[in-house]
Phi, psi and omega in degrees: 000133179288158182295135179285128183261162177207142172264129184232132172238147182243124178250132175272107180280330178196176178299343182236013182218132178234149176242120179261123182250121185248139173226116182248122183302145182303319182302323180285323177297320180300318178298321179294320177296316179301317180296320180294320179294322178297320180295316179295319181300330179277345183260323187280157177245118179238126184303129179096355181227143175281154177305131180090354182245010180289128181302145182301321182300321179291319179299318180293323180293317186269331191234016183302311182299317180297313181296317180298315180297316179296322180293317178299313180300316180296314181297314182296309182300313184298309185286328177297307184290324177297320181292318177303317181291315183295319184264006177053052177258116179268092184284154178245124178074195182272144179284156172263111185262135173232129178203152184257010179088181182262131174242130182302131177084358181242152176297150178264122181244141172207159178236150176229117178260125184231155174258147181222163174295143176292143177255119180204160178264113182295143182213169174066030179246354178258142177072027179295145174262113186233162176230145179220134180278130176288118183294130177221142182249123180267166176299325178296321177301315181296316181295321178296319179291321177297324178295321177298319179294318179297327178301328180294336182250015182289156176237158177257125181234141180295143181278169179294151183299136176095351180283143180272163178291137175220168183302135180099345179286159172246121183244148173253126185226154164254136180210159171212147181243136180247128173255104189071238177259359185266127172275116184280129178295328180280359177237037182221134180200156175236142179066035183277126180266127185223134175272124179284120184095359180282343178069026183263358180242181180301134179307130179101337183292311186296326181298328180289339181277338180299130180096350179284159177239157179306136181090347183281146176245141183216145178235134183202153178268148174223131178265124181286147179300153180296332182259023181298143187298325176275105188301329182284352176252346183301125178076001183266153177266128178241135178263121181258140170247124186231135172245122180274117183274311178200168180235133176230150176237151182281130178247118178275141177293149177295144179272088182217187183296332178294321179296325181299336182295346177289347185239126177286335187285335186242145177251336181228161178296326180294326177296319178295315179300317180298317179294319179297316180297318179296320179295317178295324178298317179294319179299313182291325177297316178296320180294319179295319179294319179296320179295322178295316179297323178293323177296320178297314182299314180298321182293313184289328176292321178294325181279352183225075177288129176202157181279149179241149180292134179301326182300317180292323179295316180296322177299318181293319178299316180299319179298318180292322178294319179296320178295317178297320179298316180297318181294321179293321178295321180297327180277003174102003180286142179291155189299319181298314180294319180297322179294315180300314183291320181294325178295322180294343181278355186310303184293327179294330182277347191299316183297313180292322178298318178298319179296320179296316181294317179299318179298316180301312181293321180293318178301318178299318181293316179295318180299317180295317182293324184261008179056044177261131182212165176248117182285164177298325179294319178292322177296317179298318180299319180293319179296323177296323176296315179297319180296314180297321181292336181253006178071028181244163177282160179299314183298321180294316180295316180298315180297320180295318179295318181292324179299321182265012180056042183250358182300315180289336174294321177296318178298320179296320178296319179293324178296318179299319179299316181293322179294316179294323175299318180297315181295317180296320180297329182259016180255164172260107186254122176266121184250123177048039176086352179254128183291144177250157180286351180125157180080189182287143178230000000 
């Protein structure tokens, strides 16, 4: 059989969408049909006939729909992929195929609409004027962090007799809530520990407890928020009856040499202070660098407006939804509920997903223009860093990444870092109010 020919025209529907229009002459379609019938004739078993000897009329009667469908699939697949290769079209995702089927004596026509990466010349990424705050750690920063550490070792102690509840106290209460005349089981508890001002209960509830004393009973109404998770309580007024059992306040340990005994790593208070200050310095340095990178991203995206393929945005949204689903499951939510909630996040994720995709495509364009790449050796080094950070072997980490098709994602992240480093190096960065000659300072 001679090669089936096709006339193909390519229409640009948008910067990220093309329509391929195919026209295959009937004579060539006919040859494809003949080949399909011969193939079927050698495979099927029809009583009274040997394989390959079944009359064509019987094959057409019994297998016309199957042969036609197989022929259409074969023609579409062959010519679609050949055209992509011949015209060097890098399609994204699956094509949208439209065809009216095969009609005897007529050319076979079909269209394939595909999405592609936008083609553009990146600009406005050299010589950016940026600002970066020089990270500095104050004594107040150190004291606040030390207070956070002391909080980890805090104890709850009962207050003196006769003292009233105030913000910051921890109270033990018995309570029940009535919706109309019904006492709700989900709004009833005994020995419930609550931090006043912690914001962990229905808004307005904790304020009613302020000023109460142990043994006191109080009744008060609370209106639930309109967006409350339990729909049958949203916007409704519930009357609570509360008995205050006791009041405790948080006592922080003194910051002295005795407190240092909680840590094997430190022998003196000054060692702890020094470590805290160094840790805060690294945190602020990382935050300053992250803020600078975000400024770079915003600047280059603003300087390079371009359309992005919907397929890539949807892939990113799906990835974000899957990540949200995993986090909800990790926190103990049942799978059905986690699935429902993650699906509802689709539209909320769209703006950020679009921004991520635009950044990815722009980084690729800048990297290509500036000949920036990530070598296999650099990729291996990064994977070794990831393995060491998670306590796994290199081979185990590599196998895990390859299993989940994430190896190239790691390469992409490293490429983005190198591109951002390049942009920062070629930028004018003002640090802490003092101008720099450019590059990192």
